[in-house]
C-alpha positions in Angstrom: -59.9 37.3 17.1 -56.4 36.8 14.9 -57.9 39.3 12.0 -58.7 41.8 15.0 -55.2 41.1 16.5 -53.3 41.6 13.3 -55.1 45.2 12.5 -54.2 46.0 16.2 -50.6 45.5 15.5 -51.1 47.3 12.1 -51.4 44.3 10.0 -54.2 44.3 7.6 -56.6 42.0 8.4 -57.0 40.6 4.9 -53.6 39.5 4.8 -54.3 36.6 7.0 -55.3 33.6 5.0 -57.8 30.6 6.5 -57.8 27.9 5.0 -60.9 25.2 5.2 -61.2 21.3 6.3 -60.2 18.8 3.8 -59.1 15.2 3.5 -55.5 14.4 5.0 -53.9 14.1 1.5 -55.2 17.6 0.3 -54.2 19.1 3.7 -51.0 18.0 3.7 -50.2 18.5 -0.1 -50.7 22.9 1.2 -47.5 22.4 3.7 -45.2 23.0 0.7 -46.9 26.3 -0.2 -45.9 27.6 3.1 -42.5 29.8 3.3 -42.1 28.9 7.1 -43.6 26.8 10.0 -44.1 29.0 12.9 -44.3 26.7 16.2 -46.4 27.5 19.1 -45.4 27.9 22.9 -45.5 26.3 25.2 -47.1 23.4 23.4 -45.2 22.4 20.8 -46.4 20.9 17.6 -45.8 17.1 17.0 -47.1 15.0 14.5 -47.9 18.9 12.6 -43.9 19.4 12.7 -43.3 15.9 11.3 -45.6 16.2 8.5 -44.0 19.8 7.9 -40.5 18.8 7.6 -41.4 15.7 6.1 -43.0 18.2 2.9 -39.9 20.5 3.0 -41.4 23.4 5.1 -39.0 24.7 7.5 -39.9 25.0 11.0 -38.9 27.8 14.0 -39.8 26.3 17.4 -38.6 27.6 20.9 -37.6 24.9 23.4 -39.2 24.9 27.2 -38.4 23.0 29.8 -41.7 20.7 30.1 -42.3 18.0 27.4 -44.5 19.5 25.4 -42.7 22.5 24.7 -39.5 20.4 23.9 -41.0 18.2 21.4 -40.7 20.1 18.0 -36.6 20.5 19.3 -36.8 16.7 19.5 -38.2 16.8 16.0 -35.7 19.6 14.6 -32.8 17.6 16.0 -33.5 14.5 14.4 -34.2 15.6 11.1 -30.7 17.6 11.4 -31.8 21.4 11.7 -31.1 22.3 15.5 -30.3 25.7 14.2 -34.2 26.0 13.9 -34.7 25.9 18.0 -34.8 28.8 19.6 -34.5 29.3 23.3 -36.5 32.9 24.0 -39.2 35.0 23.1 -36.8 37.0 21.4 -34.7 34.8 19.5 -37.5 33.0 18.2 -39.4 36.2 16.9 -35.3 37.5 15.4 -35.2 34.1 13.7 -38.6 34.3 12.3 -38.2 37.4 10.8 -34.6 36.6 9.8 -35.8 34.1 7.7 -38.6 35.7 6.3 -36.5 38.5 5.0 -34.5 35.7 2.9 -35.6 33.7 0.4 -32.2 32.3 -0.1 -31.8 31.3 3.3 -35.0 29.3 3.2 -34.3 27.7 0.2 -31.3 26.6 1.5 -33.1 25.0 4.2 -35.4 23.7 2.1 -32.7 22.1 0.3 -30.7 20.5 3.4 -34.6 19.3 4.1 -34.8 17.4 1.1 -31.0 16.0 0.7 -31.3 14.5 4.3 -34.9 13.1 3.7 -33.5 9.9 3.2 -30.7 9.4 6.1 -32.4 11.9 8.6 -32.8 9.7 11.8 -36.5 11.4 12.0 -37.5 9.5 8.8 -35.6 6.6 8.9 -38.0 4.1 9.9 -35.7 1.0 9.6 -33.3 2.4 12.1 -36.0 3.3 14.2 -37.4 0.0 13.9 -33.9 -1.8 14.7 -33.9 0.3 17.9 -37.2 -0.9 18.8 -36.6 -4.5 18.4 -33.2 -3.9 20.4 -35.2 -2.4 23.2 -37.4 -5.4 23.1 -34.6 -7.9 22.9 -32.6 -5.7 25.9 -36.0 -5.8 27.8 -36.9 -9.6 27.6 -33.0 -10.4 28.5 -33.3 -8.4 31.5 -36.4 -10.5 32.6 -35.0 -13.6 31.7 -31.8 -12.9 33.6 -34.3 -11.9 36.5 -33.1 -8.4 36.8 -35.5 -5.6 37.8 -36.6 -3.7 34.7 -34.5 -0.4 34.0 -33.4 2.1 31.7 -33.1 1.0 28.4 -30.5 3.4 25.9 -30.2 2.4 22.6 -27.7 4.3 20.8 -26.8 4.8 17.1 -23.7 2.1 17.7 -27.0 -0.3 17.8 -27.7 -0.7 14.3 
């Protein structure tokens, strides 16, 4: 079906490459071989987006209103690439084409991903753990103080 759609759009079907199923480590090793991850809409990539970014593969997404269409935008924000979030089909297509036509810009995005990997909130497991522990402590204190359940906001200030 994809090859037929490509052909209908004037793209040679043999330009599409399909990868077979393989063990997860081998599958993840393929990410750096790609130039750009084009996210789906209205159901964004979740773990797949995180895996791609961890591997250094830039991702373009289109944000929507519902949770499933906002996940990749949250992930991109947490990795420091909010410029990869688009708000319309036209904006998504324009950004994807601009990046595909500009290898230097793609290389700069890869470099930005690599440079921020150690400090980006998305990959900072220690900070995540501290925040989660702080949330548990807050919830427990609310219970001890006989307060009803309520929202718990954990900010970067609670490191």
